C-alpha positions as CSV (number, residue, x, y, z in Angstrom):
1,M,110.4,145.6,124.6
2,T,113.7,145.4,126.5
3,I,116.9,144.3,124.7
4,R,116.8,141.0,126.7
5,A,113.2,140.3,125.6
6,L,114.0,141.1,122.0
7,I,116.9,138.6,122.1
8,A,114.8,135.9,123.7
9,S,112.1,136.5,121.2
10,A,114.5,136.2,118.3
11,C,116.0,133.0,119.7
12,A,112.6,131.4,120.1
13,A,111.7,132.3,116.5
14,V,114.9,130.8,115.2
15,C,114.3,127.6,117.3
16,L,110.7,127.3,116.0
17,A,111.8,127.9,112.4
18,G,114.2,125.0,112.7
19,A,111.8,122.7,114.5
20,G,109.7,122.0,111.4
21,P,112.4,120.7,109.1
22,A,114.1,118.8,111.9
23,A,110.9,117.0,112.8
24,A,110.2,116.3,109.2
25,Q,113.6,114.6,108.9
26,E,113.1,112.4,111.9
27,P,112.2,108.9,110.7
28,I,109.0,107.1,111.4
29,R,110.2,104.0,113.2
30,V,108.5,100.6,112.6
31,G,109.2,97.8,115.0
32,F,109.1,94.1,114.1
33,L,109.1,91.2,116.5
34,G,109.2,87.6,115.2
35,P,111.0,84.3,115.5
36,L,114.0,84.7,113.2
37,S,115.7,81.6,114.8
38,G,114.5,78.3,116.1
39,I,111.8,75.9,114.8
40,F,109.5,78.8,113.6
41,A,112.4,80.7,111.9
42,Q,111.2,80.2,108.3
43,A,107.7,81.7,109.1
44,G,109.4,84.6,110.9
45,K,111.8,85.3,108.0
46,D,108.9,85.2,105.6
47,M,107.0,87.6,107.8
48,L,109.9,90.0,107.9
49,D,110.5,89.8,104.1
50,G,106.8,90.5,103.5
51,L,106.8,93.5,105.7
52,K,109.9,94.9,103.9
53,L,108.1,94.3,100.6
54,G,105.2,96.4,101.8
55,L,107.3,99.2,103.1
56,E,109.4,99.3,99.9
57,Q,106.5,99.1,97.5
58,A,104.9,102.1,99.2
59,G,108.2,104.0,98.8
60,A,109.4,103.7,102.5
61,R,108.6,107.4,103.0
62,A,105.6,109.3,104.2
63,A,105.1,113.1,104.0
64,G,108.9,113.7,103.7
65,R,109.7,111.3,106.6
66,K,111.7,108.1,106.0
67,I,110.3,104.8,107.2
68,E,112.9,103.1,109.4
69,L,112.5,99.4,110.3
70,H,113.8,98.0,113.6
71,E,113.7,94.2,113.6
72,E,114.2,91.9,116.6
73,D,114.3,88.1,117.0
74,T,112.0,86.7,119.7
75,E,113.7,83.2,119.3
76,G,110.2,81.9,120.0
77,N,110.8,82.7,123.7
78,P,108.3,84.8,125.7
79,A,110.9,86.2,128.0
80,T,113.1,87.1,125.1
81,A,110.1,88.8,123.4
82,Q,109.5,90.9,126.4
83,A,113.1,92.1,126.6
84,K,113.1,92.9,122.8
85,Y,109.8,94.7,123.1
86,R,111.3,96.9,125.9
87,K,114.3,97.6,123.7
88,L,112.1,98.6,120.7
89,V,110.0,101.0,122.8
90,A,112.6,102.5,125.2
91,Q,115.7,102.6,123.0
92,D,114.5,102.6,119.4
93,K,111.4,104.6,120.3
94,I,109.2,102.9,117.7
95,H,105.9,104.4,116.6
96,V,104.2,101.1,115.6
97,L,104.8,97.4,116.3
98,T,104.3,94.7,113.7
99,G,104.9,90.9,113.5
100,V,104.3,88.6,116.5
101,L,103.6,85.0,115.4
102,L,103.2,82.8,118.5
103,V,100.1,82.9,120.7
104,N,101.8,82.9,124.1
105,I,104.0,85.8,123.0
106,G,101.1,87.7,121.6
107,Y,99.1,87.5,124.8
108,G,102.1,88.3,126.9
109,L,102.6,91.6,125.0
110,V,99.1,92.8,125.7
111,P,99.8,94.5,129.1
112,P,102.9,96.5,128.0
113,I,101.2,97.5,124.7
114,E,98.1,98.7,126.6
115,R,100.4,100.5,129.1
116,D,102.4,102.2,126.3
117,R,99.3,102.8,124.1
118,L,101.4,101.6,121.2
119,P,99.7,101.0,117.8
120,S,100.3,97.3,116.9
121,L,99.6,95.1,113.9
122,F,99.8,91.4,114.9
123,L,99.9,88.3,112.7
124,T,99.2,85.9,115.5
125,T,95.8,84.2,115.3
126,P,94.3,83.4,118.8
127,D,90.5,83.8,118.6
128,D,90.1,85.6,121.9
129,L,92.6,88.3,121.1
130,T,89.9,89.8,118.9
131,K,86.9,88.2,120.6
132,R,86.7,87.9,124.4
133,R,90.0,89.6,125.3
134,P,90.3,92.4,122.7
135,T,92.6,95.4,123.4
136,R,92.3,98.8,121.8
137,Y,95.8,99.1,120.5
138,I,96.2,95.7,118.8
139,L,94.8,95.2,115.4
140,R,95.1,91.9,113.5
141,A,96.5,91.9,110.0
142,N,95.8,88.2,109.6
143,F,92.7,86.1,110.6
144,S,91.4,84.6,113.8
145,A,92.2,80.9,114.0
146,S,88.6,79.6,113.5
147,Q,87.7,82.1,110.8
148,P,88.7,80.2,107.6
149,M,87.7,76.9,109.2
150,H,84.2,78.1,109.7
151,A,83.9,78.5,105.9
152,L,85.5,75.0,105.4
153,G,82.9,73.5,107.7
154,D,80.2,74.9,105.5
155,Y,81.8,73.8,102.3
156,A,82.5,70.3,103.5
157,A,78.8,69.8,104.5
158,R,77.0,71.7,101.7
159,V,79.2,71.3,98.7
160,L,81.3,68.2,99.3
161,K,78.3,66.6,101.0
162,Y,80.3,65.0,103.8
163,K,78.4,63.6,106.7
164,K,81.0,62.0,109.0
165,V,84.5,63.5,109.5
166,A,87.4,62.7,111.8
167,A,89.7,65.5,113.0
168,I,93.4,65.4,113.7
169,A,95.4,68.5,114.7
170,M,98.3,70.0,116.5
171,D,97.7,70.1,120.3
172,N,97.7,73.9,120.8
173,G,95.4,76.9,120.5
174,F,95.6,77.1,116.8
175,G,94.7,73.5,116.4
176,H,91.9,73.6,119.0
177,E,90.3,76.7,117.6
178,G,90.7,75.7,114.0
179,I,89.0,72.3,114.6
180,G,86.4,73.9,116.9
181,G,85.4,76.4,114.2
182,F,85.1,73.7,111.6
183,Q,83.1,71.4,113.8
184,R,80.6,74.0,114.9
185,V,79.6,75.0,111.4
186,F,79.9,71.5,110.0
187,E,77.5,70.2,112.6
188,D,75.1,73.1,112.3
189,A,74.9,72.1,108.6
190,G,74.0,68.5,109.5
191,G,77.4,66.8,109.6
192,R,79.2,65.2,112.6
193,V,82.8,65.1,113.8
194,V,83.1,61.6,115.2
195,Q,86.6,61.8,116.6
196,K,89.3,64.4,117.5
197,T,92.9,63.4,117.8
198,W,95.5,65.8,119.3
199,V,99.2,65.5,118.3
200,P,102.0,67.1,120.5
201,L,103.9,69.9,118.8
202,N,107.2,68.0,118.9
203,A,105.8,64.8,117.3
204,M,107.1,63.9,113.9
205,D,106.0,60.3,113.8
206,F,102.3,60.3,113.0
207,A,101.8,56.5,112.6
208,P,100.4,56.0,116.1
209,Y,97.9,58.7,115.5
210,L,96.9,57.8,112.0
211,T,96.1,54.2,113.1
212,Q,93.5,55.7,115.5
213,I,91.5,57.3,112.7
214,P,88.3,55.3,111.7
215,R,88.2,54.2,108.1
216,D,84.4,54.7,107.7
217,V,84.5,58.5,107.6
218,D,83.9,60.7,104.6
219,A,87.1,62.8,105.2
220,V,89.8,63.7,107.6
221,V,90.1,67.3,108.6
222,Q,93.6,68.5,109.8
223,V,95.3,71.5,111.3
224,F,99.1,71.4,110.9
225,V,101.8,73.9,109.9
226,A,105.4,74.1,108.9
227,A,107.6,71.0,109.4
228,Q,104.8,69.1,111.0
229,A,102.6,69.7,108.0
230,V,105.2,68.4,105.6
231,R,105.8,65.3,107.6
232,F,102.1,64.6,108.2
233,A,101.4,64.9,104.5
234,R,104.1,62.4,103.6
235,Q,103.0,59.9,106.2
236,Y,99.3,60.3,105.4
237,G,100.2,59.6,101.8
238,E,102.0,56.4,102.8
239,S,99.1,55.2,105.0
240,A,96.1,53.1,104.2
241,L,94.0,56.3,104.4
242,K,95.5,57.7,101.2
243,G,93.1,57.2,98.3
244,A,90.4,55.9,100.6
245,V,89.7,58.9,102.8
246,P,90.0,62.5,101.4
247,L,92.1,65.0,103.4
248,I,90.9,68.5,104.0
249,G,91.8,71.3,106.5
250,S,93.7,74.5,107.2
251,G,95.1,76.3,104.2
252,V,98.3,77.0,106.2
253,F,98.9,73.2,105.8
254,T,99.6,73.5,102.1
255,D,100.7,77.2,102.1
256,Q,103.7,77.7,99.8
257,S,106.1,77.7,102.7
258,A,105.2,74.0,103.3
259,L,104.1,73.0,99.8
260,V,107.6,73.3,98.5
261,G,108.5,70.3,100.7
262,M,105.5,68.2,99.7
263,G,104.9,65.9,96.8
264,D,102.0,64.3,94.8
265,E,100.6,62.9,98.1
266,V,98.8,66.2,98.7
267,T,97.2,66.5,95.2
268,G,93.5,66.9,95.6
269,T,93.7,68.2,99.2
270,V,91.0,70.8,99.9
271,T,91.8,73.6,102.3
272,S,90.6,77.2,103.3
273,L,92.7,80.3,103.6
274,I,92.5,84.1,103.1
275,W,94.9,84.3,100.2
276,A,96.5,82.2,97.4
277,P,99.2,82.9,94.9
278,T,96.7,82.0,92.1
279,L,94.2,84.8,92.9
280,A,93.6,86.6,89.7
281,T,93.2,90.2,90.9
282,P,95.2,93.3,89.9
283,A,96.4,93.8,93.4
284,N,97.6,90.2,93.8
285,R,99.3,90.2,90.4
286,T,101.2,93.3,91.4
287,F,102.2,91.7,94.7
288,M,103.2,88.4,93.0
289,Q,105.4,90.2,90.4
290,L,107.0,92.3,93.2
291,A,107.5,89.3,95.5
292,E,108.8,86.9,92.9
293,A,111.3,89.4,91.6
294,K,112.6,90.2,95.1
295,L,112.5,86.7,96.6
296,K,113.3,84.6,93.5
297,R,110.6,82.2,94.5
298,Q,106.8,82.1,95.1
299,P,105.8,84.0,98.2
300,S,104.0,82.4,101.1
301,Y,100.9,83.6,102.9
302,F,103.1,85.0,105.7
303,H,104.7,87.3,103.0
304,A,101.2,88.4,101.8
305,V,99.8,89.2,105.3
306,M,102.9,91.2,106.4
307,Y,103.1,93.0,103.0
308,S,99.5,94.2,103.8
309,A,100.7,95.4,107.3
310,G,103.5,97.4,105.8
311,R,101.3,99.0,103.2
312,W,98.7,100.0,105.9
313,V,101.4,101.6,108.1
314,V,102.8,103.7,105.2
315,E,99.4,104.8,103.9
316,A,98.2,105.7,107.5
317,A,101.3,107.8,108.0
318,R,100.7,109.6,104.7
319,A,97.1,110.3,105.6
320,L,98.3,112.0,108.7
321,G,100.9,114.1,106.9
322,G,103.6,112.1,108.7
323,Q,102.4,113.1,112.2
324,V,102.4,109.7,113.8
325,E,103.3,110.8,117.3
326,D,99.6,111.1,118.1
327,R,99.1,107.4,118.8
328,D,95.4,107.4,118.8
329,R,95.1,109.2,115.5
330,F,97.8,106.9,114.0
331,L,95.9,103.8,115.2
332,A,92.6,105.1,113.6
333,A,94.5,105.9,110.4
334,I,95.9,102.4,110.2
335,R,92.4,101.0,110.7
336,K,91.1,103.2,107.8
337,A,94.1,102.4,105.6
338,S,93.2,98.7,105.9
339,E,89.9,99.4,104.1
340,T,91.1,101.8,101.5
341,T,94.4,100.2,100.4
342,E,94.0,97.6,97.6
343,D,95.1,94.3,99.0
344,P,96.3,91.1,97.4
345,R,93.6,89.2,99.4
346,G,90.7,91.3,98.2
347,P,88.4,93.7,100.2
348,I,89.1,94.1,103.9
349,K,87.2,95.7,106.7
350,L,88.4,95.6,110.3
351,D,85.5,94.9,112.7
352,E,85.0,96.7,116.0
353,Y,87.2,94.0,117.7
354,G,90.2,94.7,115.4
355,N,89.9,91.6,113.2
356,P,89.6,91.7,109.4
357,T,86.3,90.7,107.8
358,Q,87.6,89.4,104.5
359,N,87.2,86.8,101.8
360,V,87.9,83.2,102.6
361,Y,89.0,81.0,99.6
362,I,88.5,77.3,99.3
363,L,91.6,75.9,97.7
364,K,92.5,72.6,96.0
365,V,96.0,71.4,95.5
366,E,96.6,70.7,91.8
367,K,99.6,70.0,89.7
368,V,100.0,72.5,86.9
369,G,103.0,72.7,84.6
370,G,104.8,70.1,86.8
371,R,104.4,72.2,89.9
372,L,101.9,71.9,92.8
373,Q,99.7,74.9,93.4
374,N,96.7,76.0,95.4
375,T,93.9,76.7,93.0
376,V,90.9,78.7,94.1
377,V,87.7,76.7,93.6
378,H,85.2,78.7,95.7
379,T,85.1,82.1,97.4
380,Y,83.2,83.0,100.5
381,P,83.0,86.8,100.4
382,M,83.6,89.0,103.4
383,V,83.6,86.4,106.1
384,S,83.3,87.7,109.7
385,Q,85.3,86.1,112.5
386,F,81.9,85.3,113.9
387,W,80.8,83.5,110.7
388,T,77.1,84.2,110.3
389,Y,76.5,84.1,114.1
390,K,75.6,87.3,115.9
391,P,78.6,88.5,117.9
392,D,76.8,89.0,121.2
393,E,75.3,85.5,121.0
394,F,78.5,83.9,119.8
395,L,80.4,85.4,122.8
396,K,78.0,83.8,125.2
397,T,79.1,80.3,124.2
398,P,82.3,78.7,125.4
399,A,85.5,79.5,123.6
400,Y,86.8,76.8,121.2
401,D,89.2,74.6,123.0
402,R,90.5,71.1,123.3
403,S,87.1,69.7,124.3
404,Y,84.6,72.3,122.9
405,P,82.6,71.6,120.9
406,P,82.4,68.1,122.4
407,V,82.4,65.0,120.2
408,R,78.9,63.6,120.3
409,P,78.4,59.8,120.7
């Protein structure tokens, strides 16, 4: 060897020797996109706090690498979300994206995520994101909008023995798909949805809509969230329907984030959701102790779902020895971690479309010790987003929307 070659070889050896520790010290960067201001801010803040709980509970380290969180506010605006996404990817160089609450923002991020091949864990619920328009790099940590409502449709028909139900819901994809899922299963079991009423997202006076509901139905099924849920509950309780027509519907309606603003008017309301604070499992007790100590209040379902997402990210990174730069391997490891990590909700298995198959709980609002709570009254184990229908046959039918399934005369 020449002197020059020996020097070059020695320099290369020194550089290589230093590369391992340097790489090990570089943090694993987790991105979060959510509405931290605006009308959906409380849900966004709960999501972020839940993610932090999951990362912290898992130690916020993986294979010697620190887990670093980069959070951005979408302001509920699609254009803002796109700009913040570019910042997270180009400037912060995140390895995984989490969060995303709103449907239009979720769909808008699909093209850049596919282009960047960025592993992503979404909370947003639109059915077709994991049905007719799935993308390889987006996994859902939550549920598809119709998933828990399928189970409620079955429970309303077979257990509650309802025959005729009127529906009222927010006039957006979450409302349409939730009511559609309920209606399909309810009617397959012999019931009938006799009317559907859609309420604009900015409406806070429900009197004009409540007066349209027929009084000769067995129940009213609703889909409302956040501030609308609180206002609807109060006005339903003040209407002639209260005490005459039972109220059932989406579990997000009486989730802890909304329940704190409600009163006795919701006592007895039956809903369906993938989690409840009252679940008596070791994993949920651990989560509840951690969350209540940190938050100084009961957590919401938004906390629980994003806590799961944080846990999956850390466990996946550990399984790879911290080598998260291989995005396809990291994505596969997150998928596996969702099945092997004990979860507050119970067992979980991501299907081939990226949506969790998981328990759906039928909940009833009760007053215990002077405080309202969601009590689990029935469990539907390992519910698929396709319910009991075969996926290939389900996907041949129209997507749930404002007019499908139709109201039969």
